[in-house]
N, CA, C and O of each residue as an XYZ file, in Angstrom:
412
protein
N      15.011     20.579    -47.270
C      15.455     20.568    -45.571
C      16.249     21.274    -45.219
O      16.384     21.130    -44.004
N      16.993     22.111    -45.665
C      18.032     23.345    -45.919
C      17.257     24.344    -45.613
O      17.326     24.752    -44.454
N      16.472     24.895    -46.400
C      15.114     25.760    -46.001
C      14.637     26.023    -44.813
O      14.472     27.150    -44.346
N      14.322     24.634    -44.110
C      13.959     24.108    -42.409
C      14.309     24.834    -42.091
O      13.821     25.865    -41.628
N      15.720     24.346    -42.324
C      17.231     24.518    -41.283
C      17.266     26.089    -41.115
O      17.655     26.634    -40.082
N      16.854     26.706    -42.149
C      17.659     27.807    -41.625
C      16.427     28.583    -40.970
O      16.734     29.477    -40.181
N      14.879     28.321    -41.231
C      14.488     29.032    -40.786
C      14.136     29.090    -39.400
O      13.842     30.204    -38.968
N      14.098     27.857    -38.408
C      14.678     27.083    -37.130
C      15.540     27.930    -36.524
O      15.347     28.406    -35.405
N      16.910     28.239    -37.514
C      17.355     29.490    -37.015
C      17.503     30.776    -37.176
O      18.093     31.583    -36.457
N      17.065     30.893    -37.937
C      16.375     32.162    -37.796
C      15.000     32.398    -36.777
O      14.640     33.552    -36.542
N      14.427     31.489    -36.323
C      13.307     31.535    -34.504
C      14.470     31.855    -33.613
O      14.492     32.868    -32.914
N      15.521     30.892    -33.656
C      16.364     30.972    -32.283
C      16.970     32.237    -32.499
O      16.709     32.959    -31.537
N      17.655     32.808    -33.330
C      17.933     34.116    -32.782
C      17.540     34.942    -32.514
O      18.037     35.738    -31.717
N      15.801     35.123    -33.471
C      14.690     35.923    -32.577
C      14.421     35.763    -31.651
O      13.959     36.798    -31.172
N      14.424     34.592    -30.670
C      14.208     33.995    -29.442
C      15.529     34.637    -28.812
O      15.192     35.131    -27.736
N      16.560     34.786    -28.982
C      17.654     35.092    -27.733
C      17.537     36.606    -27.913
O      17.582     37.266    -26.876
N      17.365     37.392    -29.317
C      16.680     38.898    -29.117
C      15.539     38.898    -28.005
O      15.656     39.569    -26.980
N      14.551     38.193    -28.242
C      13.781     38.688    -27.301
C      13.895     38.741    -25.630
O      13.519     39.461    -24.705
N      14.634     37.551    -25.840
C      14.636     37.098    -24.276
C      16.250     38.074    -23.961
O      16.338     38.250    -22.745
N      17.211     38.574    -24.558
C      17.793     39.320    -24.183
C      17.094     40.475    -23.406
O      17.336     40.772    -22.236
N      15.953     41.244    -24.442
C      15.152     42.276    -24.514
C      14.650     42.144    -22.849
O      14.931     42.902    -21.920
N      14.039     41.241    -22.842
C      13.269     40.988    -22.030
C      14.160     41.120    -20.138
O      13.883     41.783    -19.139
N      15.276     40.089    -20.468
C      16.464     39.856    -19.354
C      16.833     41.237    -18.886
O      16.656     41.614    -17.728
N      17.627     42.358    -20.338
C      17.167     43.495    -19.941
C      16.930     44.689    -19.043
O      17.461     45.532    -18.320
N      15.740     44.208    -19.571
C      14.163     45.487    -19.134
C      14.599     45.134    -17.565
O      14.978     45.891    -16.671
N      14.368     43.458    -17.578
C      14.524     43.425    -15.958
C      15.016     43.784    -15.059
O      14.542     43.975    -13.939
N      16.367     43.966    -15.563
C      18.327     43.849    -14.896
C      17.914     45.641    -14.666
O      18.103     46.154    -13.563
N      17.416     46.358    -15.691
C      17.502     48.085    -15.771
C      16.185     48.384    -14.385
O      16.458     49.174    -13.481
N      14.489     47.469    -14.421
C      14.197     48.005    -13.425
C      14.618     47.384    -12.079
O      14.008     47.904    -11.145
N      15.426     46.487    -11.735
C      16.209     46.348    -10.606
C      17.387     46.980    -10.061
O      17.873     46.841     -8.939
N      17.739     47.633    -10.942
C      19.253     48.591    -10.568
C      18.279     50.160    -10.984
O      19.002     51.155    -10.939
N      17.013     50.410    -11.306
C      16.093     51.912    -10.523
C      15.332     51.958     -9.422
O      14.963     52.991     -8.864
N      14.903     50.007     -8.848
C      14.249     49.692     -7.113
C      15.158     50.344     -6.693
O      14.965     51.462     -6.216
N      17.204     49.401     -6.836
C      18.230     49.829     -5.880
C      18.422     51.347     -5.939
O      18.235     52.028     -4.931
N      18.752     51.827     -6.975
C      19.073     53.014     -6.628
C      18.358     54.053     -6.506
O      18.835     55.141     -6.828
N      17.051     53.950     -6.012
C      16.120     54.498     -5.603
C      15.726     54.179     -3.766
O      14.922     54.765     -3.041
N      16.702     52.977     -3.445
C      16.630     53.190     -2.030
C      16.762     54.134     -1.154
O      17.774     54.662     -1.615
N      16.441     54.886     -0.026
C      16.383     55.731      0.913
C      18.071     55.832      1.794
O      18.370     56.618      2.692
N      19.074     54.598      1.070
C      20.291     55.251      1.353
C      21.297     55.380      1.234
O      22.049     54.569      0.695
N      21.571     56.329      1.656
C      22.853     57.002      1.526
C      24.199     55.889      0.686
O      24.326     54.687      0.918
N      24.907     56.560     -0.112
C      24.724     57.472     -1.378
C      23.989     57.063     -2.437
O      24.226     57.577     -3.531
N      22.745     55.849     -2.285
C      21.766     55.750     -3.451
C      21.303     57.477     -3.943
O      21.584     58.452     -3.247
N      20.845     57.524     -4.756
C      19.811     58.636     -4.823
C      18.315     58.896     -4.431
O      17.645     59.908     -4.636
N      17.891     57.489     -3.693
C      16.884     58.177     -3.028
C      17.246     58.372     -1.482
O      16.559     58.781     -0.546
N      18.204     58.056     -1.533
C      18.318     59.296     -0.647
C      18.972     60.460     -0.431
O      19.395     60.830      0.664
N      19.081     61.156     -1.651
C      18.482     62.785     -2.597
C      17.985     63.228     -1.766
O      18.159     63.963     -0.794
N      16.620     62.135     -2.760
C      15.250     62.335     -2.099
C      14.991     62.789     -0.722
O      14.664     63.937     -0.419
N      15.178     61.714      0.163
C      14.890     61.886      1.315
C      15.246     63.044      2.157
O      14.807     63.636      3.143
N      16.456     63.120      1.147
C      17.436     64.555      2.647
C      17.009     65.794      1.920
O      17.232     66.937      2.318
N      16.423     65.495      0.900
C      16.017     67.650      0.139
C      14.568     67.652      1.242
O      14.047     68.765      1.318
N      13.884     66.539      2.085
C      12.935     67.109      2.067
C      13.094     66.877      4.332
O      12.296     66.843      5.269
N      14.178     66.812      4.204
C      14.526     66.610      5.418
C      15.518     68.385      6.257
O      16.514     68.964      5.823
N      14.684     68.699      7.468
C      15.700     69.721      7.807
C      17.032     69.906      7.734
O      17.573     68.870      7.346
N      17.804     70.790      7.942
C      18.999     70.975      7.919
C      20.327     70.100      8.802
O      21.305     69.560      8.285
N      20.025     70.166     10.068
C      20.423     69.638     10.708
C      20.085     67.967     10.743
O      21.014     67.166     10.631
N      18.780     67.543     10.895
C      18.273     66.301     10.399
C      18.882     65.816      9.103
O      19.325     64.668      9.110
N      18.939     66.286      8.367
C      19.425     65.772      6.547
C      20.773     65.554      6.693
O      21.304     64.613      6.101
N      21.545     66.469      7.567
C      23.116     66.145      7.841
C      22.967     65.210      8.522
O      24.078     64.932      8.070
N      22.709     64.374      9.203
C      22.415     63.276     10.042
C      22.509     62.341      9.327
O      23.245     61.356      9.378
N      21.844     62.605      8.723
C      21.130     60.933      7.902
C      21.923     61.297      6.361
O      21.544     60.756      5.322
N      22.766     62.030      6.389
C      23.917     61.566      5.047
C      25.375     61.149      5.534
O      26.398     60.721      5.000
N      24.847     61.580      7.156
C      26.226     60.709      7.542
C      26.432     59.367      7.655
O      27.493     58.777      7.860
N      24.891     58.757      7.444
C      24.784     57.332      7.471
C      26.036     57.004      6.135
O      26.788     56.048      6.321
N      26.175     57.758      4.955
C      27.507     57.574      3.643
C      27.967     56.232      3.612
O      27.628     55.247      2.957
N      29.032     56.490      4.698
C      30.029     55.318      4.681
C      29.860     53.806      4.749
O      30.523     52.841      4.369
N      28.777     53.974      5.347
C      28.530     52.310      5.449
C      27.186     52.172      4.784
O      26.485     51.230      5.154
N      26.629     53.165      3.647
C      25.387     52.913      3.007
C      25.519     51.249      2.158
O      24.597     50.449      2.004
N      27.211     51.066      1.634
C      27.088     49.908      1.100
C      27.007     48.570      2.069
O      27.433     47.487      1.670
N      26.693     48.663      2.769
C      26.894     47.624      4.359
C      25.740     47.711      4.344
O      25.280     46.575      4.231
N      25.104     48.317      4.388
C      23.623     48.192      4.850
C      22.695     47.608      3.434
O      21.705     46.895      3.269
N      23.605     48.328      2.609
C      22.647     47.640      1.082
C      23.197     46.418      0.656
O      22.786     45.825     -0.341
N      24.465     45.866      1.650
C      24.787     44.269      1.675
C      24.104     43.573      2.474
O      23.558     42.492      2.254
N      24.132     44.390      3.730
C      23.057     43.314      4.815
C      21.656     43.077      4.525
O      21.153     41.986      4.791
N      21.014     43.984      4.018
C      19.706     44.107      3.075
C      19.351     43.024      2.232
O      18.335     42.344      2.371
N      20.227     42.879      1.340
C      20.384     41.023     -0.246
C      20.732     40.135      1.299
O      19.734     39.461      1.551
N      21.964     39.910      2.525
C      22.135     39.258      2.747
C      21.184     38.687      3.387
O      20.874     37.584      2.939
N      20.392     39.190      4.622
C      19.527     38.432      5.365
C      18.466     38.837      5.008
O      17.571     39.255      5.743
N      18.450     38.722      3.348
C      16.850     38.565      2.972
C      15.833     39.492      2.428
O      15.007     39.193      1.566
N      15.971     40.724      3.046
C      14.887     41.516      3.565
C      14.688     42.044      1.771
O      13.651     42.378      1.199
N      15.667     41.982      1.393
C      15.692     42.477     -0.857
C      14.851     41.762     -1.407
O      14.192     41.994     -2.420
N      14.864     40.407     -0.395
C      13.292     39.561     -1.940
C      12.596     39.001     -1.232
O      12.175     37.869     -1.471
N      12.299     39.719     -0.124
C      11.349     40.028      0.389
C      10.354     40.981      0.154
O       9.280     40.835     -0.430
N      10.843     41.984      0.683
C      10.393     43.392      0.416
C      10.470     44.077     -1.239
O       9.391     44.354     -1.761
N      11.567     44.293     -1.906
C      11.924     44.353     -3.126
C      11.788     43.401     -4.072
O      11.077     43.960     -4.907
N      11.974     42.534     -4.387
C      11.938     41.977     -5.234
C       9.899     42.109     -5.690
O       9.559     42.712     -6.709
N       9.289     41.731     -5.148
C       7.815     42.117     -5.149
C       7.920     43.305     -5.936
O       8.056     43.139     -7.149
N       7.873     44.823     -5.354
C       7.899     46.073     -6.259
C       8.862     45.857     -7.493
O       8.592     46.425     -8.551
N       9.844     45.148     -7.397
C      10.397     45.049     -9.297
C       9.384     44.105     -9.779
O       9.011     44.372    -10.922
N       8.575     42.611     -9.005
C       8.350     42.237    -10.176
C       6.960     42.448    -10.785
O       6.512     41.922    -11.804
N       6.167     43.612     -9.686
C       5.385     44.350     -9.790
C       5.340     45.760    -11.231
O       4.681     45.960    -12.252
N       6.115     46.227    -10.720
C       6.693     47.172    -12.004
C       7.171     46.319    -13.573
O       6.967     46.785    -14.694
N       7.889     44.885    -13.245
C       8.192     44.496    -14.796
C       6.896     44.326    -15.208
O       6.624     44.893    -16.267
N       5.769     43.534    -14.524
C       4.254     43.222    -14.856
C       3.299     44.502    -15.360
O       2.221     44.382    -15.941
N       3.839     45.529    -15.062
C       3.059     46.669    -15.438
C       3.542     47.267    -16.620
O       3.049     47.919    -17.540
N       4.766     46.803    -16.283
C       5.151     47.724    -18.098
C       5.302     46.556    -19.526
O       5.205     46.752    -20.738
N       5.582     45.285    -18.700
C       4.992     44.186    -19.838
C       3.776     44.020    -20.420
O       3.651     43.642    -21.585
N       2.842     44.280    -19.674
C       1.513     44.385    -19.760
C       1.299     45.159    -21.078
O       0.861     44.863    -22.190
N       2.113     47.004    -20.113
C       1.568     48.124    -21.477
C       2.383     48.023    -22.132
O       2.642     49.144    -22.569
N       3.267     47.038    -22.667
C       3.805     47.371    -24.028
C       3.079     45.761    -24.891
O       3.342     45.544    -26.074
N       2.329     44.948    -24.195
C       1.782     43.716    -24.500
C       2.504     42.850    -24.591
O       2.521     42.142    -25.598
N       3.426     42.634    -23.403
C       4.371     41.695    -23.611
C       3.901     40.664    -22.658
O       3.879     40.903    -21.450
N       3.391     39.126    -23.326
C       2.605     37.836    -22.100
C       3.875     37.172    -21.791
O       4.398     36.723    -22.811
N       4.432     36.998    -20.892
C       5.261     36.050    -20.012
C       4.864     34.842    -19.611
O       5.601     34.153    -18.905
């Protein structure tokens, strides 16, 4: 009986580690998509800005002081969950299937 309890405890520990890794991967994908948004000061805006002509890039980069407000507006209006969460889910599914993880 005590041997069975030890195996079950080991299984619960393994399950915790597996789920922690899955959630950690999901959070990293979520942060990647968020950081690649083309809203200053996020990194995606730097990519967009590099393709814009000088004066237009300067005007675009002037959005930086209100960038956080724009991101919060996207989250609180539901645009984030309708537009960006499907992208996060698609990337997660692609990576999960690439490593052989069935969820």
